[in-house]
N, C-alpha and C positions, 0 to 999 in steps of 0.2 A: 504494500500500500504506500503510495507516494502522494504528497500534498502539492498542490499547484495554485497559482494565482491566475485568474482570468480577468481580463479588462475588455470591456466593450468600447468600441470607437464612438458609438452613439447610443443613446437610449430612446431616440425618437423612432417610433414605429409607424408613423404616417398619420396624416390628417390631424395634426396637433396632439396626437396621443403619445404618451410616454410609457415606457416599459415599467411595469410594477415588479419590484425585486422579488416578491413572493412567486410571481409567475415564472421568472427566470430560474429561481431555485427549483421550482417544480419541474421545469424543462430539463434542468441538469440531472435531477434524480431520475427522470424518465429515460435518460440515455445511459443510465448506469453509473453516473458519478455519485460519489457518496459524500454525505455531510456538507452540502453546499451552504455557505454562509456569506452574506453580503455585507459590505461596508457602505454606508450612505446610499442614497438612491441614484448613483451616477454610474453604475455598471462596473463595480469592483467586487470580486468574489474570491473566496478560498474554497477548494474542494479537494477531495481525496479520490484517487483513481488506482485501480489495479492495472498495471501495464499501460503501454501506449506512449509513444514519443510525443513531445510537445507539439510537433507539426500535426500528428494524427489527432491529438486532442483539439487543436484549433479547427481542423476540418469537421470533426464530430460536432463541436459546439456551433460552428457557423451553419452547417447543414441543418441541425435541429432547430436553430433559431429561425432560419428561413422557412422551414416547414411549419413551425408553430405560429410564428408571428407575421409571416408573409413578406419578409424583407431581409435581404442579406445585410449583415453588419459584421465588419471585421472584428475578430476577437483575437486578442493577443494573450498567449499563455506562456507563463514561465514556471519553472520549478520554484519551490520556496527558497532553495539555495541560491538560485539565480537572482531572485528578488532581494535577498539579503545582501548579495554582492552589489546589486544595483543601488540599493540604499546606502551602502558603505562608500560608494563611489561619488557621492554628491560633491562636486567641485566648488560649491558655494556655501560651505558650512557656516561661514561668518554671518550670513543673512539671518536676522532674527525673525523676520516675517515669513512664515511658511507659505504664504500665498504668492510671494514674489519669486520663489524658486519653483521651477517646474521641470519635468523630464518628459520627453516624447519617447515612450517605450516603443521600441522598434521590433518588428518581426525579423527583418534583415538589417544589418548595420548599414547606415548611409555612407556613401563615399565622402571623404573629407572635402571634396570639391562642392558638395551640396551647401556648405556654409557660405561660400562666396556670393551666390545670388541672393541669399537671405540677408546678408550684411547691410544692404542698402535700406532694409526695412527696420533695422535695429537703430534705435534712437535713444538719446538721453542716457547713454552709458550702458544700455542693455548688452549682455554678454551671452555668448553661445559656445558650448564645447561639446565635442563628441567624446564620451567616456564609455569604454567597453561596448560600443555599438549603439549607444542610446544618446539622444540629443538633449543636453541639459541647457536650461535657459535661466538667466537671472534678469528680472525686470526691476528697474530702479523705482518705477512708479506702479500704479495699478495695472496689472496685466490686461485687464479688459479695455484699457485705453491704448494699448500698444498696437502698432501697425504690424509688428512681427508675428503676433499670434495667428492672424488670419492667413499667413503664408505657409503655415506648417501643415500642408495638405498631403494627402496620400499620393496625389498626382505628382507632386514635387519630390516627396521623400520616400514614398513606399508605405506599406501598411504599418500603422502605428497609432498610438493614442497618447494624449497628454494628460498627466496627473501632476497636481501641485505637491510640494514637499509635505504638506500636512497629511495628504492622503497616502503618500509613500510611507511616511512614518507610522501612520495608523495601521496600514496593512502589515508593516514590519512587526508592530506590536502584537497583532493577531497571530502572526506566525510564531513569534516568541512564546505565546501562550499555549501553543499546541503541545 
């Protein structure tokens, strides 16, 4: 039995409807994943699984999601060990506001050349670094006001999803409690 983290790229399931986390947990149990538990209502989960590579789990989750909710949503899966390494790799630990540090958790590592076209959208001292295949961001001001955030698309960077440092830490705490 191995524990994993699953992150949904979006919780919008169409026509202004948002995914209910209890429905997502039920879907996970329906495909044989055990003990699914979610963190806040933004598509973060821990679950246990017998066997299956991360890529296979991503396919299972995405296929089940599309069948159950009628929409494909990229789902990024990591092992709990990978998640702990991701959290330990925060290159901006000096930032006290966990909302101003974020990571785009990637399915495949982006090429370092991906940062160059994004740099023109970084303003007011915003910083970006690729650490262990994930794109870390430091926002000097409110991330919602940043031009950079809107550029972090799947088309530009590949499959991935952004989580702020508060969420990363809380998932890490859930893992530590296992």
